[in-house]
C-alpha positions in Angstrom: -18.3 -18.4 4.8 -19.7 -15.0 5.6 -20.3 -16.0 9.2 -16.7 -17.1 9.4 -15.5 -13.7 8.4 -17.8 -12.1 11.0 -16.3 -14.4 13.6 -12.7 -13.4 12.7 -13.6 -9.7 13.0 -15.2 -10.3 16.4 -12.1 -12.3 17.5 -9.7 -9.5 16.4 -11.8 -6.6 17.6 -12.5 -5.2 14.1 -15.6 -3.0 14.3 -18.3 -3.5 11.7 -20.2 -0.3 12.3 -19.7 3.2 13.6 -21.2 4.6 16.8 -24.2 6.7 16.3 -22.6 9.9 17.5 -19.7 9.4 14.9 -22.3 8.8 12.1 -24.1 12.0 13.2 -20.9 14.0 13.1 -20.0 12.7 9.6 -23.6 13.5 8.3 -23.3 17.0 9.6 -19.9 17.6 8.1 -21.0 16.1 4.7 -24.1 18.3 4.6 -22.1 21.4 5.5 -19.4 20.7 3.0 -15.7 21.4 3.2 -14.3 24.2 5.3 -10.8 25.4 5.8 -9.2 23.6 8.7 -8.0 25.7 11.7 -4.9 27.7 10.9 -5.0 26.7 7.2 -5.6 30.2 5.6 -8.1 30.7 2.9 -6.4 30.2 -0.4 -8.1 27.8 -2.8 -7.1 27.5 -6.4 -9.7 26.8 -9.1 -8.1 23.9 -11.0 -11.1 22.4 -12.6 -9.5 22.9 -16.1 -7.0 20.1 -15.4 -8.1 16.8 -17.0 -7.9 14.5 -14.0 -8.8 10.8 -13.9 -8.9 8.3 -11.1 -7.6 4.8 -11.6 -8.7 2.4 -8.9 -9.8 -1.3 -8.4 -13.1 -2.1 -10.0 -16.0 -0.8 -7.9 -14.0 1.5 -5.6 -15.9 4.5 -4.2 -13.3 5.8 -1.7 -11.2 7.7 -4.2 -8.2 9.2 -2.6 -6.4 10.3 -5.7 -6.9 11.6 -9.3 -4.1 12.0 -11.8 -3.1 14.0 -14.8 0.1 14.9 -16.7 1.4 17.0 -19.5 4.6 17.4 -21.5 6.8 20.3 -20.8 9.3 21.7 -23.2 12.0 19.8 -21.3 10.3 17.1 -19.2 6.9 16.5 -17.7 4.5 17.9 -15.2 2.4 15.5 -13.0 -0.8 16.7 -11.3 -2.0 14.6 -8.4 -5.1 15.5 -6.5 -5.5 14.1 -3.0 -8.8 14.0 -1.1 -9.0 16.9 1.4 -10.2 15.0 4.4 -9.1 17.7 6.8 -11.7 20.0 5.3 -14.4 17.6 6.6 -12.9 16.1 9.7 -12.4 18.7 12.5 -9.7 18.2 15.1 -10.9 16.4 18.2 -14.4 15.8 16.6 -16.1 12.4 17.0 -15.0 11.4 13.5 -11.4 12.4 14.2 -11.3 10.5 17.5 -12.8 7.4 15.9 -10.3 7.6 13.1 -7.4 7.8 15.5 -8.7 4.6 17.2 -8.9 2.8 13.8 -5.8 4.1 12.1 -6.5 2.3 8.8 -9.3 1.1 6.6 -9.3 -2.7 7.0 -10.4 -5.1 4.3 -12.3 -8.4 4.6 -13.6 -10.3 1.6 -17.2 -9.3 2.5 -16.7 -6.0 4.2 -14.6 -2.9 4.1 -14.1 -1.5 7.7 -13.6 2.1 6.7 -11.5 4.7 8.5 -14.4 7.2 8.3 -18.1 6.8 7.8 -19.6 6.3 4.4 -20.8 10.0 4.0 -17.1 11.1 4.1 -15.2 8.1 2.7 -17.5 7.4 -0.2 -19.4 10.6 -0.7 -18.4 14.1 0.4 -14.6 13.4 0.8 -14.2 11.1 -2.3 -13.0 12.4 -5.6 -16.0 11.0 -7.4 -16.4 11.2 -11.2 -18.0 14.4 -12.4 -18.1 16.1 -9.0 -16.4 19.3 -7.9 -14.2 18.6 -4.9 -11.9 20.5 -2.6 -8.6 18.6 -2.8 -4.9 19.0 -2.2 -3.3 19.4 -5.6 0.2 18.4 -6.3 2.2 19.9 -9.2 5.4 17.9 -9.7 7.9 18.7 -12.4 10.3 16.0 -13.8 13.2 16.3 -16.2 13.2 14.3 -19.5 14.6 11.2 -17.6 11.8 11.3 -15.0 14.0 12.8 -12.2 12.2 15.0 -9.7 12.9 18.7 -10.2 10.4 20.5 -8.0 7.1 19.9 -6.3 4.3 22.0 -4.8 1.0 21.2 -3.1 -2.0 23.6 -2.5 -5.7 23.5 -1.9 -7.7 23.5 -5.0 -11.1 22.9 -6.4 -10.8 20.0 -8.9 -13.1 17.8 -11.0 -12.4 14.1 -11.7 -13.3 13.6 -15.4 -13.4 9.8 -15.3 -13.2 6.8 -12.8 -11.3 4.0 -14.5 -10.5 0.5 -13.4 -7.0 -0.8 -13.8 -8.1 -3.1 -16.6 -10.1 -0.5 -18.3 -7.2 2.0 -18.2 -4.8 -0.6 -19.5 -7.1 -1.4 -22.4 -7.6 2.3 -23.2 -3.8 2.7 -23.6 -3.9 0.7 -26.9 -5.6 3.6 -28.7 -4.5 6.6 -26.6 -2.8 9.5 -28.1 0.9 9.8 -27.2 0.3 13.0 -25.3 -2.8 11.7 -23.5 -2.4 11.6 -19.7 -2.8 7.8 -19.8 0.0 7.4 -22.3 2.1 9.8 -20.2 1.4 7.6 -17.2 3.1 4.7 -18.9 6.0 6.9 -20.1 6.6 8.5 -16.7 6.0 5.3 -14.9 8.6 3.5 -16.9 11.1 6.3 -16.4 10.4 6.3 -12.6 11.0 2.5 -12.5 14.4 3.1 -14.1 15.2 5.9 -11.6 14.1 3.5 -8.9 16.6 0.9 -10.0 19.4 3.4 -10.2 18.7 4.5 -6.6 19.1 1.0 -5.5 15.5 0.4 -4.5 14.4 -3.1 -3.7 11.5 -4.6 -5.6 10.2 -8.0 -4.6 8.2 -9.9 -7.2 6.8 -12.2 -4.6 3.4 -13.6 -5.4 0.8 -12.7 -2.7 -2.3 -14.6 -1.8 -5.5 -12.8 -2.6 -9.1 -13.7 -1.7 -11.5 -13.1 -4.6 -15.3 -13.3 -4.6 -16.4 -15.5 -7.5 -19.5 -14.7 -9.6 -21.5 -17.4 -7.7 -20.8 -15.6 -4.4 -18.2 -18.1 -3.2 -14.6 -17.0 -2.3 -11.4 -18.5 -3.7 -7.7 -18.0 -3.3 -5.4 -16.9 -6.2 -1.9 -15.6 -6.5 -2.1 -12.0 -7.4 -1.0 -11.0 -10.9 -1.0 -7.2 -11.3 -1.2 -5.3 -14.6 1.6 -3.0 -15.8 -0.6 0.1 -15.2 -0.8 -0.7 -11.5 3.0 -0.4 -11.3 3.0 2.9 -13.2 0.2 4.2 -11.0 2.1 3.2 -7.9 5.1 5.1 -9.2 3.1 8.3 -9.1 2.2 7.7 -5.5 5.8 6.9 -4.6 7.0 10.0 -6.4 4.5 12.1 -4.4 5.6 10.5 -1.1 9.3 11.2 -2.0 8.6 14.8 -2.9 6.6 15.2 0.3 9.5 14.0 2.4 11.8 16.5 0.8 9.5 19.4 1.6 9.1 18.1 5.2 12.8 17.8 5.7 13.4 21.3 4.3 10.7 22.7 6.5 12.1 20.9 9.5 8.9 19.1 10.7 7.0 16.1 9.5 6.3 12.4 9.6 8.4 9.9 7.6 7.8 6.3 6.7 11.1 4.5 7.4 12.7 1.1 6.9 16.2 0.3 8.1 18.7 -1.2 5.6 19.2 -5.0 5.9 21.9 -5.9 8.4 25.2 -7.2 7.1 24.5 -10.7 8.6 21.2 -10.8 6.7 22.9 -10.1 3.4 25.5 -12.7 4.2 22.9 -15.3 4.9 21.0 -14.5 1.7 24.2 -14.9 -0.3 24.7 -18.3 1.3 21.1 -19.2 0.4 21.6 -18.1 -3.2 24.7 -20.4 -3.5 22.6 -23.3 -2.0 19.9 -22.7 -4.5 22.2 -22.4 -7.5 21.4 -18.7 -8.0 24.2 -16.6 -9.3 25.1 -13.6 -7.2 28.4 -11.9 -8.1 30.3 -10.2 -5.4 30.0 -6.8 -6.9 26.2 -7.1 -7.2 24.2 -5.4 -4.5 21.2 -6.9 -2.6 18.8 -4.6 -4.5 20.2 -5.5 -7.9 20.0 -9.2 -7.2 16.5 -9.1 -5.9 15.1 -6.7 -8.6 16.2 -9.2 -11.3 14.4 -12.2 -9.8 11.0 -13.5 -10.9 9.3 -16.5 -9.2 9.4 -18.6 -12.4 11.3 -21.5 -10.9 11.2 -23.2 -7.5 14.6 -21.9 -6.6 13.8 -18.3 -7.4 10.5 -18.5 -5.6 12.4 -19.7 -2.5 15.0 -17.0 -2.9 12.4 -14.3 -3.1 10.7 -15.6 0.0 14.0 -15.5 1.9 14.8 -12.0 0.6 11.7 -10.6 2.2 13.5 -11.0 5.5 15.7 -8.1 4.5 12.6 -5.8 4.5 11.6 -5.9 8.1 11.3 -3.1 10.6 9.2 -0.6 8.8 7.8 2.2 10.9 7.0 5.9 11.2 9.1 8.6 12.8 8.1 12.1 13.6 10.5 15.1 13.9 10.3 18.8 14.8 12.5 21.9 14.9 14.9 20.6 12.1 15.9 17.6 14.3 16.2 15.1 11.5 15.8 11.5 12.6 19.0 9.3 12.8 17.6 6.9 10.2 15.3 8.9 8.0 15.2 6.7 4.9 13.1 3.9 3.6 15.6 1.4 2.4 13.3 -0.4 0.0 12.5 2.8 -1.7 16.1 4.0 -1.4 14.9 7.5 -0.5 13.2 9.5 2.3 9.5 8.9 2.0 6.2 10.1 3.6 2.7 8.7 3.4 0.4 11.4 2.1 -1.7 10.0 -0.9 -4.4 8.0 0.9 -6.0 10.2 3.6 -9.4 8.4 3.2 -7.8 5.1 4.1 -4.8 6.0 6.3 -4.9 8.3 9.3 -1.5 9.8 9.2 -1.8 11.3 5.7 -4.4 13.9 6.9 -1.9 15.5 9.4 1.1 15.2 7.1 -0.8 17.0 4.3 -1.5 20.0 6.5 2.2 20.3 7.2 3.0 20.2 3.5 0.3 22.8 2.4 1.5 25.2 5.1 5.2 24.7 4.2 4.5 25.3 0.5 2.5 28.5 1.3 5.3 29.7 3.7 2.7 29.7 6.5 2.9 28.4 10.1 2.0 24.7 10.5 -1.4 24.4 12.2 -0.9 23.6 15.9 -3.4 20.7 15.8 -1.4 19.0 13.0 2.0 19.6 14.6 0.8 18.3 18.0 -0.5 15.1 16.6 2.8 14.0 15.0 4.3 12.4 18.1 1.2 10.3 18.7 1.0 9.0 15.1 3.8 6.4 14.9 2.2 4.5 17.8 -1.3 4.8 16.4 -0.2 3.7 12.9 2.0 0.8 14.3 -1.0 -0.6 16.2 -3.3 -0.2 13.1 -0.7 -2.0 10.8 -0.6 -4.8 13.3 -4.3 -5.2 13.2 -4.3 -5.1 9.5 -1.7 -7.9 9.2 -3.5 -10.0 11.8 -6.9 -9.7 9.9 -5.3 -10.4 6.5 -3.5 -13.5 7.8 -6.6 -14.8 9.6 -8.8 -14.3 6.4 -6.3 -16.1 4.2 -5.9 -19.0 6.7 -9.7 -19.4 7.0 -10.3 -19.4 3.3 -7.5 -21.9 2.8 -9.2 -24.2 5.3 -12.6 -23.9 3.7 -11.1 -24.3 0.2 -9.3 -27.5 1.2 -12.0 -29.0 3.6 -13.4 -31.3 0.9 -10.0 -32.4 -0.4 -8.7 -34.4 2.5 -6.6 -37.3 1.3 -5.7 -35.6 -2.0 -2.1 -34.8 -3.0 -0.7 -31.4 -4.2 2.5 -30.2 -5.8 4.4 -27.7 -3.7 7.7 -25.8 -3.4 9.7 -25.3 -0.2 10.2 -21.5 0.1 11.6 -21.2 3.6 13.1 -23.4 6.3 13.2 -22.5 10.0 15.9 -24.8 11.4 15.4 -23.6 15.0 11.7 -24.5 15.0 12.0 -27.5 12.6 9.4 -26.0 10.3 9.3 -25.4 6.5 7.1 -22.9 4.6 5.7 -24.4 1.5 3.8 -22.9 -1.4 1.2 -25.0 -3.2 0.9 -24.5 -7.0 -2.9 -24.9 -7.0 -4.9 -23.8 -5.1 -3.0 -20.7 -3.9 -2.2 -22.0 -0.4 0.9 -21.3 1.6 1.4 -23.4 4.7 4.0 -24.9 7.1 5.0 -28.5 7.6 7.7 -30.4 9.4 11.1 -29.6 7.9 12.7 -33.1 8.4 14.8 -34.0 5.3 13.6 -31.0 3.2 15.8 -28.7 1.2 15.1 -25.1 0.4 13.7 -24.8 -3.2 12.8 -28.4 -3.4 9.7 -29.5 -5.3 7.7 -31.9 -3.2 4.3 -33.7 -3.2 2.0 -33.2 -0.2 -1.0 -35.1 1.1 -3.7 -33.2 2.9 -4.3 -35.0 6.2 -6.6 -32.8 8.3 -8.6 -29.5 8.1 -10.1 -27.6 11.0 -11.9 -24.5 9.6 -12.8 -23.1 13.0 -9.1 -23.1 14.1 -8.0 -22.1 10.6 -5.6 -25.0 10.5 -4.6 -27.4 7.7 -2.2 -30.3 8.1 -0.1 -31.8 5.3 2.5 -34.5 5.1 5.2 -35.2 2.5 4.4 -38.0 0.2 7.3 -40.5 -0.2 
């Protein structure tokens, strides 16, 4: 199967290595250590007294963030340290130019195609446990209900006290003191989820296909089931991105992540779908309220969630300067303005956005190299996102084919989650294994439970063919 993954990367133009001159530049930067980026001033706070921890997937070494929190007399203070990639990657350097060409870290089951070379992504730039690191430190104050009061970001020297996996952190919560940062993560995360619902944000509980490596070295498909702490941790990142967008808009310059609201005809179609599936949707209930309350625990709800995803299309990036606010600045799923700033080791645009924020918070002029890059970033990030989606889909299709290759002639239980009348195709989701595929839609109803027979598998073409039994 490893050779199959390599074939996919070659087909999609995903690099497996860095050019020698890029590696040499990264080695030089890591050996030298962090320096202040051009135009960034020289203020660095010593914040090693803050009890930061990093919570990431098991085995991660490219640690973008470290978190802490404390109670205030009337609310909370969140600390969020972000890797200071700009202190290691000079503008127009070989590493910078290569990162612009890549845009994102891309993930295959057997290989991580990093945005930067190992010496930066998993060494000098990573917020590794027990290491002093130069970082971008957010201080965000919330009221007792978790609403954002104020936020500030500055360069600081920090130390990550512990690297925790999601499962490990979740287990530690059972014995954590109420004022421990992990307990506060749960408390603040739940409050932020409530504020999210009040804003009218959209949350899709749509199961995603994930490729996992088994202990024996084989790969299998499963429907992802996240832990509660993953949602709470994500809320801290969302909070930071929202705060960042507010600072940018006040400063009059920045890069926003946007998503247009669903069109009226899309909502009307979804309401018709809900009626057809027998799902209650009162006239006064909004799209966000209806979708947030759904869980894929019945075939009808699974189908409805799949349809609802159509309302969340058109995400992109928009740059702005000189207080010329974009016509459509919001991210409709978040129900707020929002900016990507918390993953600079894995996402190109965050490095530039962070420089704008640090300068704005210090009442300094934004560095020219960061400001001049803004207009180019939407196109670079759009192309990178497209590559990311293509690789993810190709990997899943390939693993589906390999998983099913020995099961030709067998039958499987499935649910119809989408019907494209124009093309005459239906999207179906197998219960086990975690396969999503398309079949001829003749005579099928949305949300129907059906039985499928596997007729043909072509691993090289990443294609599987099913037919309806009966």
